[in-house]
Backbone as XML, in Angstrom:
<?xml version="1.0"?>
<chain id="A" units="angstrom">
  <residue number="1" name="MET">
    <atom name="N" x="-69.068" y="-61.917" z="97.438"/>
    <atom name="CA" x="-67.923" y="-61.691" z="98.293"/>
    <atom name="C" x="-66.627" y="-61.752" z="97.490"/>
  </residue>
  <residue number="2" name="ALA">
    <atom name="N" x="-66.530" y="-62.668" z="96.555"/>
    <atom name="CA" x="-65.312" y="-62.771" z="95.741"/>
    <atom name="C" x="-65.112" y="-61.496" z="94.921"/>
  </residue>
  <residue number="3" name="LEU">
    <atom name="N" x="-66.211" y="-60.872" z="94.496"/>
    <atom name="CA" x="-66.112" y="-59.624" z="93.746"/>
    <atom name="C" x="-65.537" y="-58.517" z="94.620"/>
  </residue>
  <residue number="4" name="SER">
    <atom name="N" x="-65.938" y="-58.470" z="95.885"/>
    <atom name="CA" x="-65.416" y="-57.458" z="96.794"/>
    <atom name="C" x="-63.927" y="-57.635" z="97.041"/>
  </residue>
  <residue number="5" name="ILE">
    <atom name="N" x="-63.493" y="-58.872" z="97.182"/>
    <atom name="CA" x="-62.079" y="-59.121" z="97.437"/>
    <atom name="C" x="-61.250" y="-58.764" z="96.211"/>
  </residue>
  <residue number="6" name="SER">
    <atom name="N" x="-61.691" y="-59.125" z="95.043"/>
    <atom name="CA" x="-60.922" y="-58.800" z="93.849"/>
    <atom name="C" x="-60.912" y="-57.283" z="93.606"/>
  </residue>
  <residue number="7" name="ALA">
    <atom name="N" x="-61.999" y="-56.616" z="93.918"/>
    <atom name="CA" x="-62.026" y="-55.155" z="93.787"/>
    <atom name="C" x="-61.070" y="-54.522" z="94.793"/>
  </residue>
  <residue number="8" name="ALA">
    <atom name="N" x="-60.991" y="-55.085" z="95.999"/>
    <atom name="CA" x="-60.073" y="-54.565" z="97.008"/>
    <atom name="C" x="-58.628" y="-54.738" z="96.561"/>
  </residue>
  <residue number="9" name="VAL">
    <atom name="N" x="-58.330" y="-55.879" z="95.966"/>
    <atom name="CA" x="-56.968" y="-56.113" z="95.475"/>
    <atom name="C" x="-56.637" y="-55.158" z="94.339"/>
  </residue>
  <residue number="10" name="LEU">
    <atom name="N" x="-57.558" y="-54.994" z="93.412"/>
    <atom name="CA" x="-57.335" y="-54.098" z="92.282"/>
    <atom name="C" x="-57.139" y="-52.660" z="92.749"/>
  </residue>
  <residue number="11" name="LEU">
    <atom name="N" x="-57.992" y="-52.190" z="93.635"/>
    <atom name="CA" x="-57.864" y="-50.822" z="94.129"/>
    <atom name="C" x="-56.616" y="-50.661" z="94.989"/>
  </residue>
  <residue number="12" name="GLY">
    <atom name="N" x="-56.228" y="-51.703" z="95.702"/>
    <atom name="CA" x="-54.992" y="-51.654" z="96.474"/>
    <atom name="C" x="-53.770" y="-51.479" z="95.590"/>
  </residue>
  <residue number="13" name="VAL">
    <atom name="N" x="-53.756" y="-52.184" z="94.463"/>
    <atom name="CA" x="-52.656" y="-52.036" z="93.508"/>
    <atom name="C" x="-52.649" y="-50.625" z="92.923"/>
  </residue>
  <residue number="14" name="ILE">
    <atom name="N" x="-53.815" y="-50.109" z="92.597"/>
    <atom name="CA" x="-53.904" y="-48.747" z="92.042"/>
    <atom name="C" x="-53.392" y="-47.729" z="93.054"/>
  </residue>
  <residue number="15" name="VAL">
    <atom name="N" x="-53.793" y="-47.875" z="94.317"/>
    <atom name="CA" x="-53.347" y="-46.951" z="95.360"/>
    <atom name="C" x="-51.833" y="-47.033" z="95.530"/>
  </residue>
  <residue number="16" name="PHE">
    <atom name="N" x="-51.283" y="-48.253" z="95.529"/>
    <atom name="CA" x="-49.834" y="-48.416" z="95.678"/>
    <atom name="C" x="-49.089" y="-47.735" z="94.537"/>
  </residue>
  <residue number="17" name="VAL">
    <atom name="N" x="-49.551" y="-47.934" z="93.315"/>
    <atom name="CA" x="-48.885" y="-47.330" z="92.157"/>
    <atom name="C" x="-48.976" y="-45.806" z="92.219"/>
  </residue>
  <residue number="18" name="LEU">
    <atom name="N" x="-50.124" y="-45.280" z="92.596"/>
    <atom name="CA" x="-50.281" y="-43.827" z="92.684"/>
    <atom name="C" x="-49.398" y="-43.232" z="93.772"/>
  </residue>
  <residue number="19" name="ILE">
    <atom name="N" x="-49.313" y="-43.906" z="94.909"/>
    <atom name="CA" x="-48.465" y="-43.390" z="95.988"/>
    <atom name="C" x="-47.000" y="-43.514" z="95.611"/>
  </residue>
  <residue number="20" name="LYS">
    <atom name="N" x="-46.608" y="-44.643" z="95.027"/>
    <atom name="CA" x="-45.216" y="-44.852" z="94.640"/>
    <atom name="C" x="-44.787" y="-43.853" z="93.569"/>
  </residue>
  <residue number="21" name="GLY">
    <atom name="N" x="-45.683" y="-43.505" z="92.663"/>
    <atom name="CA" x="-45.368" y="-42.559" z="91.602"/>
    <atom name="C" x="-45.374" y="-41.112" z="92.054"/>
  </residue>
  <residue number="22" name="GLY">
    <atom name="N" x="-45.847" y="-40.844" z="93.259"/>
    <atom name="CA" x="-45.842" y="-39.486" z="93.777"/>
    <atom name="C" x="-47.017" y="-38.647" z="93.303"/>
  </residue>
  <residue number="23" name="TYR">
    <atom name="N" x="-48.043" y="-39.275" z="92.770"/>
    <atom name="CA" x="-49.208" y="-38.532" z="92.307"/>
    <atom name="C" x="-50.194" y="-38.361" z="93.457"/>
  </residue>
  <residue number="24" name="VAL">
    <atom name="N" x="-50.481" y="-37.136" z="93.809"/>
    <atom name="CA" x="-51.470" y="-36.855" z="94.843"/>
    <atom name="C" x="-52.469" y="-35.905" z="94.209"/>
  </residue>
  <residue number="25" name="ARG">
    <atom name="N" x="-53.424" y="-36.470" z="93.555"/>
    <atom name="CA" x="-54.446" y="-35.686" z="92.849"/>
    <atom name="C" x="-55.823" y="-36.248" z="93.178"/>
  </residue>
  <residue number="26" name="PHE">
    <atom name="N" x="-56.819" y="-35.762" z="92.492"/>
    <atom name="CA" x="-58.192" y="-36.199" z="92.734"/>
    <atom name="C" x="-58.353" y="-37.690" z="92.466"/>
  </residue>
  <residue number="27" name="GLY">
    <atom name="N" x="-57.735" y="-38.180" z="91.417"/>
    <atom name="CA" x="-57.854" y="-39.602" z="91.073"/>
    <atom name="C" x="-57.295" y="-40.504" z="92.157"/>
  </residue>
  <residue number="28" name="SER">
    <atom name="N" x="-56.160" y="-40.130" z="92.718"/>
    <atom name="CA" x="-55.574" y="-40.949" z="93.782"/>
    <atom name="C" x="-56.413" y="-40.876" z="95.049"/>
  </residue>
  <residue number="29" name="MET">
    <atom name="N" x="-56.962" y="-39.723" z="95.319"/>
    <atom name="CA" x="-57.839" y="-39.592" z="96.473"/>
    <atom name="C" x="-59.077" y="-40.468" z="96.310"/>
  </residue>
  <residue number="30" name="LEU">
    <atom name="N" x="-59.625" y="-40.476" z="95.133"/>
    <atom name="CA" x="-60.810" y="-41.295" z="94.863"/>
    <atom name="C" x="-60.476" y="-42.777" z="94.962"/>
  </residue>
  <residue number="31" name="ALA">
    <atom name="N" x="-59.329" y="-43.183" z="94.431"/>
    <atom name="CA" x="-58.922" y="-44.582" z="94.515"/>
    <atom name="C" x="-58.715" y="-45.005" z="95.969"/>
  </residue>
  <residue number="32" name="CYS">
    <atom name="N" x="-58.128" y="-44.142" z="96.790"/>
    <atom name="CA" x="-57.928" y="-44.450" z="98.207"/>
    <atom name="C" x="-59.266" y="-44.581" z="98.931"/>
  </residue>
  <residue number="33" name="ALA">
    <atom name="N" x="-60.189" y="-43.705" z="98.630"/>
    <atom name="CA" x="-61.504" y="-43.766" z="99.265"/>
    <atom name="C" x="-62.238" y="-45.041" z="98.858"/>
  </residue>
  <residue number="34" name="LEU">
    <atom name="N" x="-62.219" y="-45.371" z="97.575"/>
    <atom name="CA" x="-62.867" y="-46.600" z="97.115"/>
    <atom name="C" x="-62.194" y="-47.833" z="97.695"/>
  </residue>
  <residue number="35" name="PHE">
    <atom name="N" x="-60.871" y="-47.804" z="97.823"/>
    <atom name="CA" x="-60.148" y="-48.919" z="98.419"/>
    <atom name="C" x="-60.576" y="-49.114" z="99.870"/>
  </residue>
  <residue number="36" name="GLY">
    <atom name="N" x="-60.718" y="-48.030" z="100.609"/>
    <atom name="CA" x="-61.145" y="-48.124" z="102.001"/>
    <atom name="C" x="-62.538" y="-48.709" z="102.141"/>
  </residue>
  <residue number="37" name="PHE">
    <atom name="N" x="-63.472" y="-48.232" z="101.326"/>
    <atom name="CA" x="-64.838" y="-48.753" z="101.394"/>
    <atom name="C" x="-64.897" y="-50.215" z="100.971"/>
  </residue>
  <residue number="38" name="THR">
    <atom name="N" x="-64.126" y="-50.593" z="99.960"/>
    <atom name="CA" x="-64.131" y="-51.972" z="99.495"/>
    <atom name="C" x="-63.478" y="-52.889" z="100.518"/>
  </residue>
  <residue number="39" name="LEU">
    <atom name="N" x="-62.385" y="-52.447" z="101.106"/>
    <atom name="CA" x="-61.693" y="-53.243" z="102.114"/>
    <atom name="C" x="-62.561" y="-53.439" z="103.348"/>
  </residue>
  <residue number="40" name="ALA">
    <atom name="N" x="-63.385" y="-52.454" z="103.679"/>
    <atom name="CA" x="-64.271" y="-52.557" z="104.834"/>
    <atom name="C" x="-65.339" y="-53.628" z="104.635"/>
  </residue>
  <residue number="41" name="ALA">
    <atom name="N" x="-65.612" y="-54.008" z="103.389"/>
    <atom name="CA" x="-66.629" y="-55.010" z="103.106"/>
    <atom name="C" x="-66.052" y="-56.424" z="103.070"/>
  </residue>
  <residue number="42" name="THR">
    <atom name="N" x="-64.738" y="-56.574" z="103.220"/>
    <atom name="CA" x="-64.125" y="-57.895" z="103.173"/>
    <atom name="C" x="-64.015" y="-58.482" z="104.571"/>
  </residue>
  <residue number="43" name="GLY">
    <atom name="N" x="-63.514" y="-59.697" z="104.652"/>
    <atom name="CA" x="-63.322" y="-60.362" z="105.936"/>
    <atom name="C" x="-62.159" y="-59.812" z="106.732"/>
  </residue>
  <residue number="44" name="LEU">
    <atom name="N" x="-61.345" y="-58.964" z="106.125"/>
    <atom name="CA" x="-60.208" y="-58.376" z="106.822"/>
    <atom name="C" x="-60.591" y="-57.184" z="107.697"/>
  </residue>
  <residue number="45" name="ALA">
    <atom name="N" x="-61.801" y="-56.694" z="107.570"/>
    <atom name="CA" x="-62.220" y="-55.493" z="108.299"/>
    <atom name="C" x="-62.051" y="-55.626" z="109.812"/>
  </residue>
  <residue number="46" name="PRO">
    <atom name="N" x="-62.472" y="-56.742" z="110.461"/>
    <atom name="CA" x="-62.271" y="-56.838" z="111.916"/>
    <atom name="C" x="-60.795" y="-56.870" z="112.318"/>
  </residue>
  <residue number="47" name="VAL">
    <atom name="N" x="-59.962" y="-57.515" z="111.518"/>
    <atom name="CA" x="-58.532" y="-57.587" z="111.821"/>
    <atom name="C" x="-57.901" y="-56.200" z="111.714"/>
  </residue>
  <residue number="48" name="ILE">
    <atom name="N" x="-58.243" y="-55.474" z="110.653"/>
    <atom name="CA" x="-57.706" y="-54.125" z="110.462"/>
    <atom name="C" x="-58.190" y="-53.203" z="111.569"/>
  </residue>
  <residue number="49" name="ASN">
    <atom name="N" x="-59.462" y="-53.331" z="111.921"/>
    <atom name="CA" x="-60.025" y="-52.491" z="112.975"/>
    <atom name="C" x="-59.335" y="-52.748" z="114.309"/>
  </residue>
  <residue number="50" name="SER">
    <atom name="N" x="-59.139" y="-54.004" z="114.664"/>
    <atom name="CA" x="-58.479" y="-54.300" z="115.940"/>
    <atom name="C" x="-57.017" y="-53.849" z="115.916"/>
  </residue>
  <residue number="51" name="GLY">
    <atom name="N" x="-56.363" y="-53.953" z="114.770"/>
    <atom name="CA" x="-54.990" y="-53.463" z="114.656"/>
    <atom name="C" x="-54.905" y="-51.960" z="114.828"/>
  </residue>
  <residue number="52" name="LEU">
    <atom name="N" x="-55.855" y="-51.244" z="114.244"/>
    <atom name="CA" x="-55.878" y="-49.791" z="114.384"/>
    <atom name="C" x="-56.201" y="-49.362" z="115.812"/>
  </residue>
  <residue number="53" name="VAL">
    <atom name="N" x="-57.092" y="-50.101" z="116.462"/>
    <atom name="CA" x="-57.418" y="-49.795" z="117.863"/>
    <atom name="C" x="-56.189" y="-50.038" z="118.737"/>
  </residue>
  <residue number="54" name="SER">
    <atom name="N" x="-55.466" y="-51.121" z="118.470"/>
    <atom name="CA" x="-54.250" y="-51.403" z="119.241"/>
    <atom name="C" x="-53.192" y="-50.328" z="119.008"/>
  </residue>
  <residue number="55" name="LEU">
    <atom name="N" x="-53.038" y="-49.905" z="117.756"/>
    <atom name="CA" x="-52.076" y="-48.857" z="117.440"/>
    <atom name="C" x="-52.454" y="-47.538" z="118.115"/>
  </residue>
  <residue number="56" name="ALA">
    <atom name="N" x="-53.738" y="-47.212" z="118.108"/>
    <atom name="CA" x="-54.193" y="-45.989" z="118.767"/>
    <atom name="C" x="-53.961" y="-46.063" z="120.273"/>
  </residue>
  <residue number="57" name="GLY">
    <atom name="N" x="-54.184" y="-47.228" z="120.866"/>
    <atom name="CA" x="-53.914" y="-47.397" z="122.287"/>
    <atom name="C" x="-52.433" y="-47.261" z="122.603"/>
  </residue>
  <residue number="58" name="LEU">
    <atom name="N" x="-51.591" y="-47.794" z="121.730"/>
    <atom name="CA" x="-50.154" y="-47.689" z="121.917"/>
    <atom name="C" x="-49.695" y="-46.237" z="121.801"/>
  </residue>
  <residue number="59" name="LEU">
    <atom name="N" x="-50.207" y="-45.527" z="120.806"/>
    <atom name="CA" x="-49.817" y="-44.139" z="120.611"/>
    <atom name="C" x="-50.343" y="-43.223" z="121.713"/>
  </residue>
  <residue number="60" name="SER">
    <atom name="N" x="-51.502" y="-43.548" z="122.258"/>
    <atom name="CA" x="-52.061" y="-42.697" z="123.311"/>
    <atom name="C" x="-51.354" y="-42.887" z="124.647"/>
  </residue>
  <residue number="61" name="SER">
    <atom name="N" x="-50.580" y="-43.965" z="124.783"/>
    <atom name="CA" x="-49.871" y="-44.190" z="126.031"/>
    <atom name="C" x="-48.592" y="-43.360" z="126.140"/>
  </residue>
  <residue number="62" name="PHE">
    <atom name="N" x="-48.178" y="-42.746" z="125.038"/>
    <atom name="CA" x="-46.958" y="-41.922" z="125.060"/>
    <atom name="C" x="-47.292" y="-40.570" z="125.533"/>
  </residue>
</chain>
């Protein structure tokens, strides 16, 4: 589990740097995809999922 969390942090930093630098290429797409899969394996997955469901409910009410 500690390996998954550290991988999520590392990939999160990579994604942030790629987005901040304005690079939208295959490498950034791959880093974003790996970040998503790694983040889904951490303990934050239920919190993120409920937040996204709440956001979708809020947006659908408009």
